[in-house]
C-alpha positions in Angstrom: 21.9 -32.7 -35.0 20.7 -32.1 -38.5 21.8 -34.4 -41.4 20.7 -35.9 -44.7 20.5 -39.5 -45.7 19.1 -41.4 -48.7 17.2 -44.0 -46.6 16.3 -44.0 -42.9 15.5 -47.3 -41.3 13.6 -47.1 -38.1 14.1 -50.1 -35.8 17.2 -52.4 -35.3 15.4 -55.7 -34.8 15.5 -58.5 -37.3 13.6 -56.4 -39.9 15.9 -53.4 -39.6 19.0 -55.5 -39.7 17.7 -57.4 -42.8 16.9 -54.1 -44.5 20.3 -52.7 -43.8 22.1 -55.8 -45.2 20.1 -55.5 -48.5 20.5 -51.8 -48.8 24.3 -52.2 -48.3 24.4 -54.8 -51.1 22.8 -52.3 -53.4 25.1 -49.5 -52.4 22.3 -47.3 -51.0 23.4 -44.9 -48.3 21.3 -45.5 -45.2 21.1 -45.1 -41.4 19.3 -47.4 -38.9 17.9 -45.7 -35.8 17.0 -47.8 -32.7 15.7 -46.2 -29.5 17.0 -49.1 -27.3 19.5 -51.7 -28.0 19.9 -53.9 -31.1 17.3 -56.7 -31.1 15.8 -55.2 -27.9 12.5 -57.0 -28.2 14.2 -60.4 -28.0 16.2 -59.2 -25.0 13.7 -57.6 -22.7 10.2 -58.2 -24.1 10.1 -61.9 -23.8 9.9 -64.4 -20.9 13.2 -65.8 -19.6 12.9 -69.3 -21.0 11.6 -68.4 -24.4 13.2 -70.2 -27.4 12.6 -69.7 -31.1 9.6 -71.4 -32.5 11.5 -72.5 -35.6 14.7 -74.7 -35.6 18.0 -72.9 -36.1 18.6 -74.3 -39.6 15.4 -72.7 -40.8 14.8 -69.5 -38.9 17.9 -67.5 -39.8 19.5 -65.2 -42.3 21.8 -66.6 -45.0 25.2 -67.3 -43.4 23.8 -67.0 -39.9 24.5 -69.6 -37.3 23.7 -69.9 -33.6 27.0 -70.7 -31.7 25.3 -72.5 -28.8 22.6 -74.3 -30.7 23.0 -77.0 -33.3 21.0 -76.7 -36.6 18.2 -78.9 -35.3 17.9 -77.0 -32.0 15.8 -74.0 -30.9 18.0 -71.1 -29.8 17.0 -69.2 -26.7 16.0 -65.5 -26.8 19.3 -64.1 -25.7 21.2 -66.2 -28.2 18.9 -65.0 -31.0 19.5 -61.4 -29.9 23.3 -61.8 -29.7 23.4 -63.6 -33.1 21.4 -60.8 -34.7 23.7 -58.2 -33.2 26.8 -60.2 -34.4 25.2 -60.4 -37.9 24.7 -56.6 -37.9 28.3 -56.0 -36.8 29.7 -58.4 -39.4 27.8 -56.6 -42.2 28.9 -53.1 -40.8 25.3 -52.1 -40.4 25.2 -48.3 -39.7 23.0 -48.6 -36.6 22.7 -45.7 -34.1 21.2 -46.8 -30.8 19.6 -44.8 -28.1 17.9 -42.5 -30.6 14.1 -42.3 -30.6 12.1 -41.3 -33.7 9.4 -38.9 -32.7 7.7 -37.9 -35.9 8.1 -38.3 -39.7 6.4 -35.8 -42.1 6.7 -34.8 -45.7 9.3 -32.2 -46.6 7.5 -29.1 -47.9 7.9 -28.4 -51.6 10.3 -31.3 -52.4 10.6 -35.0 -52.3 11.5 -36.9 -49.1 10.7 -36.6 -45.4 11.8 -34.7 -42.3 12.2 -37.0 -39.4 12.3 -35.5 -35.9 14.4 -37.6 -33.4 15.6 -37.2 -29.9 18.9 -36.0 -31.3 17.6 -33.6 -34.0 16.1 -33.7 -37.4 17.1 -36.0 -40.3 16.1 -35.4 -43.9 15.6 -38.7 -45.8 14.4 -39.6 -49.3 13.0 -42.9 -48.0 11.8 -44.2 -44.7 11.6 -47.9 -43.9 9.5 -48.6 -40.8 11.0 -51.7 -39.4 9.4 -51.5 -36.0 7.9 -55.0 -36.3 4.5 -56.6 -35.4 4.7 -56.6 -31.6 4.5 -53.0 -30.4 1.7 -52.2 -28.0 0.3 -55.0 -25.8 -3.5 -55.1 -25.7 -5.9 -56.9 -23.5 -9.5 -56.6 -22.4 -10.3 -54.5 -19.4 -13.5 -56.2 -18.1 -11.9 -57.6 -15.0 -12.0 -54.6 -12.6 -9.2 -53.7 -10.2 -11.5 -54.5 -7.3 -11.4 -58.2 -8.3 -8.3 -58.6 -6.2 -6.1 -60.2 -8.8 -2.9 -59.0 -10.5 -3.2 -58.6 -14.2 -0.3 -58.5 -16.6 0.2 -59.0 -20.4 2.4 -61.8 -21.6 4.9 -59.2 -22.7 5.6 -58.5 -19.0 5.8 -62.1 -17.9 9.3 -63.3 -17.1 9.1 -66.5 -15.0 6.9 -68.2 -12.4 8.8 -66.6 -9.5 7.7 -63.1 -10.3 4.0 -64.0 -9.6 2.3 -64.0 -6.3 1.5 -67.4 -4.8 -1.7 -68.9 -6.0 -3.4 -70.2 -9.1 -2.9 -68.4 -12.5 -5.3 -67.8 -15.3 -3.8 -67.5 -18.7 -6.0 -66.0 -21.4 -5.0 -66.9 -24.9 -3.6 -70.2 -26.2 -1.4 -69.2 -29.0 2.3 -70.0 -28.9 3.0 -67.5 -26.0 0.0 -68.4 -23.9 0.3 -72.1 -24.3 4.0 -72.1 -23.5 3.6 -69.8 -20.5 0.7 -71.9 -19.1 2.8 -75.1 -19.6 5.8 -73.5 -17.8 3.7 -72.4 -14.9 2.1 -75.8 -14.5 5.6 -77.5 -14.6 6.5 -75.1 -11.8 3.8 -76.5 -9.6 1.1 -73.8 -10.1 -2.5 -74.5 -10.6 -3.3 -73.1 -14.1 -6.4 -72.2 -15.9 -6.1 -71.6 -19.7 -8.6 -69.9 -22.0 -8.5 -71.6 -25.4 -9.8 -69.7 -28.4 -9.7 -70.5 -32.1 -6.3 -71.8 -33.0 -4.2 -73.9 -35.4 -2.2 -76.7 -33.7 0.3 -78.1 -36.0 2.6 -81.1 -35.2 6.1 -80.0 -34.1 7.5 -82.7 -36.3 6.2 -85.7 -38.2 7.9 -88.6 -39.8 11.3 -87.2 -39.1 10.8 -83.7 -40.4 10.1 -80.5 -38.6 6.8 -78.6 -39.1 8.8 -75.8 -40.8 10.1 -78.2 -43.3 6.6 -79.5 -44.1 5.3 -76.0 -44.6 8.1 -75.4 -47.0 7.7 -78.5 -49.2 3.9 -78.2 -49.2 4.1 -74.5 -50.3 2.3 -73.3 -47.2 4.9 -70.7 -46.2 4.2 -68.8 -49.4 0.4 -68.4 -48.8 -0.3 -64.8 -49.6 -3.2 -64.3 -47.2 -5.1 -66.2 -44.5 -8.1 -68.1 -45.6 -11.4 -66.3 -45.1 -12.7 -66.7 -41.6 -9.3 -67.5 -40.1 -8.0 -64.0 -39.7 -8.1 -64.2 -35.9 -6.6 -67.7 -35.5 -3.4 -68.0 -33.5 -0.9 -70.8 -34.0 0.1 -72.9 -31.0 3.6 -74.4 -31.6 6.6 -74.7 -29.3 10.3 -75.1 -29.5 10.6 -75.7 -25.7 12.5 -78.7 -24.4 13.9 -79.5 -27.9 10.6 -78.9 -29.6 7.2 -80.6 -28.9 3.7 -80.7 -30.3 1.3 -78.6 -28.2 -1.5 -80.9 -27.0 -4.1 -79.2 -24.8 -5.7 -82.5 -23.8 -2.3 -83.6 -22.4 -2.0 -80.4 -20.5 -5.5 -80.9 -19.0 -4.7 -84.5 -18.0 -1.7 -83.1 -16.1 -4.2 -80.9 -14.0 -4.6 -77.8 -16.2 -8.2 -76.6 -16.5 -9.2 -75.6 -20.0 -11.8 -72.9 -20.5 -13.5 -71.2 -23.5 -12.9 -67.6 -24.5 -13.3 -65.1 -21.7 -16.3 -62.9 -22.5 -17.2 -60.9 -19.4 -17.1 -60.4 -15.6 -20.0 -60.3 -13.1 -20.1 -60.5 -9.3 -16.5 -61.7 -9.0 -17.0 -64.4 -11.6 -15.3 -64.5 -15.0 -17.6 -65.6 -17.8 -16.7 -67.9 -20.7 -18.2 -68.6 -24.1 -19.4 -72.1 -24.7 -16.8 -72.6 -27.5 -14.1 -74.7 -25.9 -15.0 -78.1 -27.5 -15.4 -76.4 -30.9 -12.0 -74.7 -30.6 -10.3 -77.9 -29.5 -11.9 -79.8 -32.4 -10.9 -77.2 -34.9 -7.3 -77.3 -33.6 -7.3 -81.1 -33.9 -8.6 -80.9 -37.5 -5.7 -78.6 -38.4 -3.3 -81.0 -36.8 -4.7 -84.1 -38.5 -4.9 -82.3 -41.9 -1.2 -81.5 -41.7 -0.4 -85.2 -41.1 -2.6 -86.2 -44.0 -0.9 -83.7 -46.3 2.5 -84.9 -45.2 1.5 -88.6 -45.8 0.2 -87.7 -49.3 3.4 -85.8 -50.2 5.6 -88.8 -49.0 3.6 -91.2 -51.1 3.5 -89.0 -54.1 7.3 -88.5 -54.2 8.3 -91.9 -52.8 10.2 -90.5 -49.8 11.8 -93.0 -47.4 10.6 -91.5 -44.1 9.6 -93.6 -41.1 5.9 -94.2 -40.6 4.3 -92.7 -37.4 0.8 -94.1 -37.0 0.8 -93.1 -33.3 0.7 -89.5 -34.3 -3.0 -89.9 -35.3 -4.0 -91.1 -31.8 -5.4 -88.3 -29.7 -5.8 -88.5 -25.9 -9.2 -89.0 -24.3 -11.2 -85.9 -23.6 -10.5 -84.5 -20.1 -13.4 -83.6 -17.8 -13.0 -79.9 -18.4 -13.7 -80.5 -22.1 -16.7 -82.8 -21.7 -18.1 -80.6 -18.8 -17.0 -77.1 -19.7 -17.0 -74.4 -17.1 -19.0 -71.3 -18.1 -18.2 -69.1 -15.1 -15.4 -69.1 -12.6 -15.3 -67.4 -9.2 -11.7 -66.1 -9.2 -11.4 -65.9 -5.4 -12.9 -69.3 -4.8 -10.5 -70.8 -7.4 -7.5 -69.2 -5.6 -6.5 -67.2 -8.7 -4.2 -64.4 -7.8 -2.8 -63.6 -11.3 -4.3 -63.2 -14.7 -1.9 -63.2 -17.7 -3.4 -61.8 -20.9 -1.7 -63.4 -23.9 -4.0 -61.6 -26.3 -1.7 -60.0 -28.8 -0.4 -56.6 -29.8 -1.6 -53.5 -31.6 0.7 -51.9 -34.1 1.6 -48.3 -33.4 2.6 -46.0 -36.3 1.6 -42.8 -34.6 5.0 -41.3 -35.3 4.3 -41.3 -39.0 2.3 -38.2 -39.9 1.1 -39.3 -43.3 -2.6 -40.0 -43.0 -2.9 -41.5 -46.5 -0.5 -44.2 -45.5 -3.1 -45.9 -43.3 -6.6 -47.3 -43.4 -9.4 -46.3 -41.0 -8.2 -48.7 -38.4 -4.7 -47.4 -38.4 -3.2 -50.4 -40.3 -0.7 -49.5 -43.0 -1.7 -49.6 -46.6 0.9 -51.3 -48.7 1.7 -53.8 -51.4 4.4 -56.2 -50.2 5.7 -53.4 -47.9 5.5 -50.6 -50.4 3.3 -47.8 -49.3 1.2 -45.7 -51.7 3.0 -42.7 -50.0 6.1 -42.5 -52.3 9.2 -43.2 -50.3 7.6 -45.0 -47.4 8.1 -48.7 -46.8 7.2 -51.2 -44.1 8.9 -54.4 -42.9 8.0 -57.0 -40.3 4.3 -56.8 -40.8 2.2 -60.0 -40.3 1.5 -61.5 -43.7 3.4 -58.7 -45.4 4.0 -60.9 -48.5 3.4 -64.4 -47.2 2.8 -66.5 -44.2 6.4 -66.4 -43.1 6.8 -62.6 -43.1 7.2 -62.3 -39.3 9.8 -65.0 -39.1 13.5 -64.2 -39.3 14.0 -65.9 -42.6 10.7 -64.4 -44.0 11.6 -60.8 -43.2 14.9 -61.4 -45.0 13.0 -62.0 -48.3 10.6 -59.1 -47.7 13.6 -56.8 -47.0 15.1 -57.9 -50.4 11.9 -56.8 -52.2 11.7 -53.5 -50.3 15.4 -52.7 -51.1 14.8 -53.5 -54.8 11.9 -51.1 -54.9 14.0 -48.4 -53.2 16.8 -48.9 -55.8 14.3 -48.8 -58.7 12.8 -45.5 -57.5 16.3 -44.1 -56.8 17.3 -44.8 -60.4 14.2 -43.1 -61.6 14.9 -40.1 -59.4 18.5 -39.9 -60.6 17.6 -40.2 -64.3 18.6 -37.3 -66.5 17.8 -37.4 -70.3 20.7 -37.7 -72.6 21.5 -34.4 -74.4 20.3 -34.1 -78.0 
């Protein structure tokens, strides 16, 4: 196959679907390539019981609705995937599935790119990389295979039944790690959870969801993380109708909290002495959100119910007051370690060295690369805090499509005759 298209979008997840919708609105010919199925990450790279972390009324594209979930509910992963596919079909998105993009390079002596795929080469004036933020799972390798425990990334976790009998250690207390640890404990497993630096917002407060509070307080539109918070994760959950993550509550229900894992010696996993500090910082974030919400309500005279009990924190569990600094995995009965330690972006298919910094991260301004004709979508903090959410990527896609249209108009310009 050899063909030519104005704009090639790589990836048919939420970013690629949003890009297609906006390109269609502007009449820009384009093609979306997806190596698997539409919204594949939602379908097969999440655990079985996962639900969206934002309520249905908020985390959606304009005109999108989830048929099995009311606006205040949290749709499950399969419903999210099916709804994204339905949206793409309704908007006649030109998506071609089962096609893998292998390499993109500059076309010699002319504008545009040559893109090698599993079905041939495509020439495109523009490329939109919409492969998202969750590409290659990463986790430390300091627990040797000889330790006698199974090790998987959270991307490979599906449900408690897939794991061998025994206790489970979950490393990482962001949204994924916290929810997986909670699910395992509810299934009757003994669970150990490593808790690093994190934000721990209230799921809801005074009758409004956390997503609503971020909106009215202007916090969704923050352009960058505050200095020193680059590695903070956010622990929030839509499980069981949505609930505030409370690590003390989990500990009082028999979970053992640990600091960050830092090494392995003689069959023992070692931990930093930062557990109390991390819990305290998470509490401070939680209480600060409550205070900001109270101030907003008072300032604008909103009639929302008071919730003084939200300020009351549970007593410290023993694992917090007497933190464990080393743990013999065998003696603790741990048979599985789940690393919920994030992902690494992989743009190795883009053969444009000036498009990336020394760490391999894309150089861009709101998704617009310094390499003319190259664009990115779905990056964390691409333009604002909400960029990796469904609704956030919709707005980023509008900006990228605008820039493509502007450059297209310049490219097509011909001076009027004298």
